[in-house]
C-alpha positions as CSV (number, residue, x, y, z in Angstrom):
1,M,3.4,274.7,-15.3
2,R,2.9,278.1,-13.8
3,E,-0.7,277.4,-13.0
4,L,0.4,274.2,-11.2
5,I,3.2,276.0,-9.3
6,V,0.5,278.5,-8.0
7,V,-1.7,275.7,-6.9
8,F,1.1,273.8,-5.2
9,Y,2.8,276.9,-3.8
10,G,6.0,276.2,-5.6
11,N,6.8,273.1,-3.5
12,E,10.0,271.4,-4.6
13,I,8.4,267.9,-4.6
14,S,5.6,269.3,-6.8
15,L,8.2,270.5,-9.4
16,G,9.6,267.0,-9.7
17,L,6.1,265.5,-10.0
18,M,5.1,268.1,-12.6
19,L,8.1,267.5,-14.8
20,C,7.7,263.8,-14.4
21,S,4.2,263.9,-15.7
22,W,5.1,266.4,-18.4
23,L,7.9,264.3,-19.8
24,L,5.9,261.0,-19.5
25,W,2.9,262.3,-21.5
26,T,5.1,264.2,-24.0
27,S,7.2,261.1,-24.7
28,A,4.0,259.0,-24.9
29,G,2.5,261.3,-27.5
30,S,5.7,261.3,-29.6
31,V,6.0,257.5,-29.5
32,V,2.4,256.8,-30.3
33,L,2.2,259.2,-33.3
34,G,5.7,258.1,-34.4
35,R,4.4,254.5,-34.8
36,I,1.0,255.2,-36.3
37,G,2.1,258.2,-38.3
38,A,4.1,256.2,-40.8
39,H,0.8,254.9,-42.3
40,N,-0.5,258.5,-42.8
41,H,0.1,259.9,-46.3
42,S,-1.0,263.5,-45.4
43,P,1.6,265.0,-43.0
44,V,0.3,268.5,-43.6
45,R,-3.2,267.7,-42.4
46,R,-1.9,265.7,-39.5
47,V,0.2,268.7,-38.3
48,A,-2.7,271.1,-38.8
49,A,-5.1,268.9,-36.9
50,L,-2.7,268.6,-34.0
51,Q,-2.2,272.3,-33.8
52,V,-5.9,272.8,-33.6
53,L,-6.1,270.2,-30.8
54,L,-3.2,271.8,-29.0
55,A,-5.0,275.2,-29.1
56,L,-8.1,273.6,-27.6
57,A,-6.2,271.6,-25.0
58,L,-4.4,274.7,-23.5
59,P,-7.5,276.4,-22.0
60,M,-8.9,273.0,-20.9
61,T,-5.6,272.3,-19.0
62,I,-5.7,275.7,-17.3
63,V,-9.4,275.1,-16.2
64,A,-8.5,271.6,-15.0
65,V,-5.6,272.9,-12.9
66,R,-7.6,275.7,-11.3
67,S,-10.5,273.4,-10.6
68,S,-8.3,271.0,-8.6
69,K,-8.7,273.3,-5.6
70,L,-12.4,272.7,-5.7
71,I,-11.9,269.0,-5.6
72,F,-9.4,268.7,-2.7
73,R,-10.6,271.8,-0.9
74,P,-7.3,272.7,0.9
75,L,-7.2,275.2,3.7
76,P,-5.7,278.6,3.0
77,G,-1.9,278.1,3.0
78,E,-2.2,274.3,3.1
79,V,0.2,272.4,0.8
80,L,-1.3,269.3,-0.9
81,G,0.5,266.0,-0.3
82,P,2.6,264.1,-2.9
83,G,-0.4,261.9,-3.8
84,P,-2.8,264.6,-4.7
85,M,0.0,266.6,-6.4
86,L,0.8,263.6,-8.7
87,L,-2.8,262.9,-9.4
88,V,-3.5,266.6,-10.4
89,A,-0.4,266.9,-12.5
90,F,-0.9,263.5,-14.2
91,I,-4.5,264.2,-15.2
92,A,-4.3,267.9,-15.9
93,L,-1.2,267.7,-18.2
94,S,-2.3,264.5,-20.0
95,V,-4.1,266.0,-23.0
96,F,-1.9,269.0,-23.7
97,C,1.5,267.2,-23.2
98,F,0.3,264.2,-25.2
99,V,-0.7,266.4,-28.2
100,S,2.5,268.5,-28.0
101,G,4.6,265.3,-28.1
102,A,2.6,264.0,-31.0
103,L,3.0,267.4,-32.7
104,F,6.8,267.1,-32.5
105,A,6.7,263.7,-34.2
106,A,4.3,265.0,-36.8
107,G,6.5,268.0,-37.4
108,S,9.5,265.8,-37.9
109,G,7.5,263.7,-40.5
110,L,6.4,266.8,-42.3
111,Y,10.0,268.1,-42.4
112,A,11.2,264.8,-43.7
113,A,8.6,264.8,-46.5
114,E,9.3,268.3,-47.6
115,A,13.1,268.0,-47.5
116,S,13.1,264.4,-49.0
117,T,15.2,263.2,-46.1
118,S,14.9,260.6,-43.3
119,V,12.7,261.1,-40.3
120,A,15.7,260.6,-38.0
121,L,17.6,263.4,-39.7
122,A,14.5,265.6,-39.7
123,S,14.0,265.0,-35.9
124,S,17.5,266.2,-35.1
125,S,17.1,269.1,-37.5
126,M,14.0,270.3,-35.6
127,Y,16.3,271.7,-33.0
128,L,18.4,273.7,-35.5
129,L,15.7,275.8,-37.1
130,D,16.3,279.1,-35.2
131,W,16.7,281.1,-38.4
132,L,13.5,279.7,-39.9
133,V,11.7,280.9,-36.7
134,Y,13.0,284.4,-37.2
135,A,11.3,284.4,-40.6
136,A,8.1,282.8,-39.2
137,Y,7.8,285.6,-36.6
138,G,8.6,288.4,-39.1
139,L,12.0,289.3,-37.9
140,L,13.4,288.4,-41.4
141,P,11.6,288.2,-44.8
142,A,10.9,284.6,-45.9
143,G,13.3,284.9,-48.9
144,H,16.2,286.2,-46.8
145,P,19.5,284.3,-47.6
146,A,20.0,283.8,-43.8
147,V,16.8,281.8,-43.6
148,R,18.0,278.9,-45.7
149,E,18.8,275.6,-43.9
150,Q,21.2,272.9,-45.0
151,F,19.1,269.7,-44.9
152,E,22.3,267.6,-44.4
153,P,24.7,270.0,-42.6
154,D,28.3,269.3,-42.2
155,P,29.8,268.9,-38.7
156,L,30.0,272.2,-36.9
157,A,32.4,273.2,-34.1
158,R,30.8,275.0,-31.2
159,N,32.8,278.2,-31.6
160,D,32.1,278.5,-35.3
161,R,28.4,279.3,-34.9
162,P,27.6,282.8,-36.3
163,F,26.9,284.5,-33.0
164,C,30.2,283.0,-31.6
165,L,32.1,284.6,-34.5
166,W,30.3,287.9,-33.9
167,E,31.2,287.9,-30.2
168,K,34.8,286.8,-30.9
169,A,35.2,289.8,-33.3
170,G,33.8,292.2,-30.7
171,G,31.0,293.3,-32.9
172,D,33.3,294.1,-35.8
173,Y,31.6,293.0,-39.0
174,S,34.7,292.7,-41.2
175,Q,36.6,290.7,-38.6
176,A,33.6,288.4,-38.0
177,I,33.4,287.7,-41.7
178,S,37.2,287.0,-41.8
179,L,36.8,284.4,-39.0
180,I,34.5,282.2,-41.2
181,P,36.6,279.0,-41.9
182,R,38.0,279.2,-45.4
183,A,37.9,275.4,-45.7
184,W,34.1,275.4,-45.8
185,S,32.1,275.1,-49.0
186,A,31.1,278.3,-50.8
187,E,27.4,277.6,-50.0
188,R,28.1,277.5,-46.2
189,R,30.3,280.5,-46.2
190,T,27.6,282.5,-48.0
191,L,25.0,281.3,-45.5
192,W,27.2,282.3,-42.6
193,Q,28.0,285.7,-44.1
194,A,24.2,286.4,-44.5
195,R,23.6,285.4,-40.9
196,I,26.3,287.6,-39.6
197,T,25.0,290.5,-41.7
198,A,21.5,289.9,-40.2
199,I,23.0,290.0,-36.7
200,R,24.7,293.3,-37.5
201,D,21.6,294.9,-39.2
202,N,18.7,293.6,-37.1
203,E,18.6,294.8,-33.5
204,H,16.1,292.1,-32.4
205,I,18.2,289.3,-33.8
206,R,21.3,290.8,-32.4
207,R,19.7,290.7,-28.9
208,I,18.7,287.0,-29.3
209,E,21.9,285.8,-30.9
210,Q,24.0,286.0,-27.7
211,P,25.8,283.3,-25.9
212,V,23.6,283.6,-22.8
213,Y,20.5,282.8,-24.9
214,K,22.1,280.3,-27.2
215,R,23.8,277.9,-24.9
216,R,24.0,274.2,-25.8
217,W,23.5,271.4,-23.3
218,D,27.3,271.0,-22.9
219,E,27.7,274.6,-22.0
220,Q,26.2,273.9,-18.6
221,W,27.6,276.0,-15.8
222,K,28.8,279.5,-15.1
223,V,32.4,279.8,-13.8
224,G,33.1,283.4,-12.8
225,N,31.5,285.5,-15.5
226,Q,31.7,282.9,-18.3
227,W,29.6,280.0,-19.3
228,R,31.9,277.0,-19.4
229,C,31.8,273.4,-20.4
230,G,33.7,270.3,-19.5
231,E,35.5,269.3,-16.3
232,I,35.8,272.9,-14.9
233,A,32.0,273.4,-15.3
234,Y,31.3,270.1,-13.5
235,A,33.7,271.2,-10.7
236,A,31.9,274.5,-10.3
237,E,28.5,272.8,-10.3
238,F,29.6,270.3,-7.7
239,I,31.0,273.1,-5.4
240,D,27.7,275.1,-5.7
241,A,25.7,272.0,-4.8
242,F,28.0,271.1,-1.9
243,E,27.9,274.6,-0.4
244,W,24.1,274.8,-0.6
245,W,23.9,271.4,1.1
246,L,26.3,272.4,3.8
247,K,24.4,275.6,4.5
248,E,21.2,273.6,4.8
249,K,22.8,271.2,7.3
250,A,24.3,274.1,9.3
251,E,21.0,276.0,9.4
252,W,19.1,272.8,10.5
253,W,21.6,272.1,13.3
254,L,21.5,275.6,14.6
255,E,17.7,275.7,14.6
256,H,17.0,272.3,16.1
257,K,20.0,271.3,18.1
258,K,20.9,274.8,19.5
259,H,17.3,276.2,19.4
260,G,18.4,279.0,17.2
261,G,21.6,279.9,19.0
262,P,23.8,281.7,19.6
263,V,26.7,279.3,19.1
264,E,30.4,279.7,18.9
265,L,31.9,279.0,15.5
266,G,34.2,276.3,16.8
267,E,31.4,274.4,18.5
268,W,29.3,274.6,15.4
269,T,32.1,273.4,13.2
270,Q,32.9,270.4,15.4
271,A,29.3,269.4,15.6
272,L,29.0,269.3,11.8
273,W,32.3,267.6,11.3
274,K,31.0,264.7,13.4
275,D,28.5,264.0,10.7
276,E,29.7,261.0,8.7
277,R,28.1,262.4,5.5
278,I,30.1,265.6,5.8
279,Q,33.3,263.7,6.4
280,A,32.6,261.6,3.3
281,A,31.7,264.6,1.1
282,W,34.5,266.9,2.2
283,P,37.4,265.1,0.4
284,V,35.5,265.2,-2.9
285,A,34.6,268.8,-2.4
286,A,38.2,269.7,-1.4
287,E,39.4,268.1,-4.6
288,Q,37.0,270.1,-6.7
289,Y,38.0,273.4,-4.9
290,T,41.7,272.6,-5.6
291,F,41.0,271.7,-9.3
292,L,39.0,274.9,-9.8
293,E,41.7,277.1,-8.4
294,Y,44.4,275.3,-10.4
295,E,42.5,275.8,-13.6
296,K,42.1,279.5,-13.0
297,A,45.9,279.8,-12.2
298,R,46.8,277.7,-15.3
299,E,44.6,279.8,-17.6
300,K,46.1,283.0,-16.2
301,A,49.6,281.7,-16.7
302,E,48.8,280.8,-20.3
303,E,47.4,284.3,-21.0
304,E,50.6,285.9,-19.6
305,G,52.9,283.4,-21.5
306,E,54.2,281.8,-18.3
307,A,54.7,278.2,-17.4
308,A,51.7,276.4,-16.0
309,P,51.9,275.9,-12.2
310,E,51.9,272.4,-10.6
311,R,48.6,271.1,-9.5
312,P,48.5,271.1,-5.6
313,K,47.2,268.3,-3.5
314,P,43.8,269.0,-1.8
315,A,43.7,269.4,2.0
316,T,41.0,267.1,3.4
317,D,41.6,267.4,7.1
318,S,39.2,269.0,9.7
319,A,41.2,272.2,9.8
320,S,40.7,272.8,6.1
321,F,37.0,272.1,6.4
322,A,36.8,274.6,9.3
323,R,38.3,277.3,7.1
324,K,36.0,276.6,4.2
325,F,33.0,276.3,6.6
326,K,33.7,279.8,8.0
327,E,33.8,281.2,4.4
328,V,30.5,279.5,3.5
329,V,28.8,280.7,6.7
330,E,30.0,284.3,6.3
331,E,28.4,284.4,2.8
332,E,25.0,283.9,4.4
333,T,25.5,286.1,7.6
334,V,24.6,289.7,8.4
335,P,25.0,291.6,11.6
336,A,22.2,291.3,14.1
337,G,20.0,294.3,15.0
338,F,19.1,295.6,11.6
339,P,15.4,295.4,10.9
340,F,14.4,294.3,7.4
341,G,11.9,295.9,5.0
342,V,13.1,299.4,5.9
343,D,14.8,301.8,3.5
344,Y,18.6,301.8,4.2
345,E,18.8,305.6,4.5
346,H,15.9,305.8,7.0
347,L,17.4,302.8,8.9
348,A,20.8,304.4,9.2
349,K,19.2,307.6,10.6
350,K,17.0,305.6,13.0
351,L,19.9,303.5,14.3
352,Q,22.4,306.3,14.0
353,K,25.0,304.1,12.5
354,L,26.2,303.0,9.0
355,I,24.7,300.1,7.2
356,P,27.3,297.3,6.8
357,P,28.2,296.5,3.2
358,Q,27.6,292.8,3.9
359,L,24.0,293.6,4.8
360,K,23.3,295.3,1.5
361,K,25.1,292.5,-0.4
362,V,23.0,289.8,1.1
363,R,19.6,291.6,1.4
364,G,19.8,293.6,-1.8
365,K,18.5,297.0,-2.6
366,L,15.1,296.4,-1.0
367,N,16.4,295.1,2.3
368,V,14.8,291.7,1.9
369,P,15.8,289.2,4.7
370,R,17.6,286.5,2.6
371,E,20.2,285.7,5.2
372,R,20.4,282.4,7.0
373,F,22.5,283.5,10.0
374,H,23.0,286.6,12.2
375,A,26.4,287.6,13.7
376,V,25.4,288.4,17.3
377,A,29.0,288.8,18.7
378,R,32.5,288.2,17.6
379,G,32.6,284.5,16.5
380,Q,29.0,283.9,17.6
381,Y,26.1,283.2,15.3
382,A,22.3,282.8,15.6
383,W,19.7,281.5,13.3
384,A,18.1,284.2,11.2
385,G,14.7,282.6,11.5
386,L,14.5,283.7,15.1
387,Q,13.4,287.1,14.0
388,F,10.3,285.6,12.4
389,R,9.6,283.2,15.3
390,E,9.8,286.1,17.8
391,K,7.3,288.2,15.8
392,A,5.0,285.2,15.5
393,N,5.1,284.5,19.2
394,G,4.4,288.2,19.9
395,A,1.4,288.2,17.6
396,V,0.0,285.0,19.3
397,A,0.5,286.5,22.8
398,G,-1.2,289.7,21.7
399,S,-4.2,287.9,20.4
400,Q,-4.5,285.8,23.6
401,K,-4.5,289.0,25.7
402,K,-7.3,290.5,23.6
403,R,-9.4,287.4,24.3
């Protein structure tokens, strides 16, 4: 994937085409071997053969990806079109992804044979073998009690996983052990105790067994400083997507309709509000903003033992959109007149004025121009891309004079 990203210059369309080809060939390999593998009575040999093929396919895939430039011969900086992208990704990834998908099905069959269980249960168990991997990579000895796996595990609540208990106890071993549910079987309690002990004693496992690295698919968005799941996570995800979309539309309008600006905030807001797509999206976004604020207030009230507040109604008029649009724009705006790529200390001495905190927040420690907009006067904004356009025009004019 990284090799393809380099060839395609990280183009967004290319990422979709790469993932499409990857998933298609991987699923094809899994389906094909899953159908023909049932007649094979030597799962160990099958897995071994596929691992050898996978090792051979990897360098072949890298060579194929790098050779694609010789076939299409793009100019320096030229991005290939969707057709060549799909062709390269589809052909280059075919062997490696097909074999890797087949290896998953073969591994499931081997697990089912060794554990004397069904292939369906073995396939689901393939995702639950973290602790076997620790033994395979030498982080734990093969006979360690934490390495044992339950071939038919009982249902498990998300917050009862070993690393969750360790985090809930704040790293206190005795408290983490006491949090193991007493209703569990003795076998499972012993297994959990061994894994919590391994987290305590093994620095490498302790680093890996953290919520940020062990998220499940339903823990799918960050709200504040926490990974959350459920409705609040979907609200936060929608808001992030909406704000990115709104910034894109605002930047496009400023660049193409106002030729880079400057523009008054009121005029800018009214122009965007006339867009029917924004008027259709804003009521949904406003509802998510309101829900997110309500959930934060409700959780805070519960922590302080107070009554939960009433859920307010979202404001969906143009005035509420204007307030939110100003907040969104300000997040991507820095004051004009501050060159990028210069150390802040030298820049302050050169300009003989302090560097605004917003500039450091947006551009970061290295003064990288990440902003979309520049504040040129009170209530007036310009497109940040003008700084690059002006430099490019100056370079072209200079080269023409030399000729």
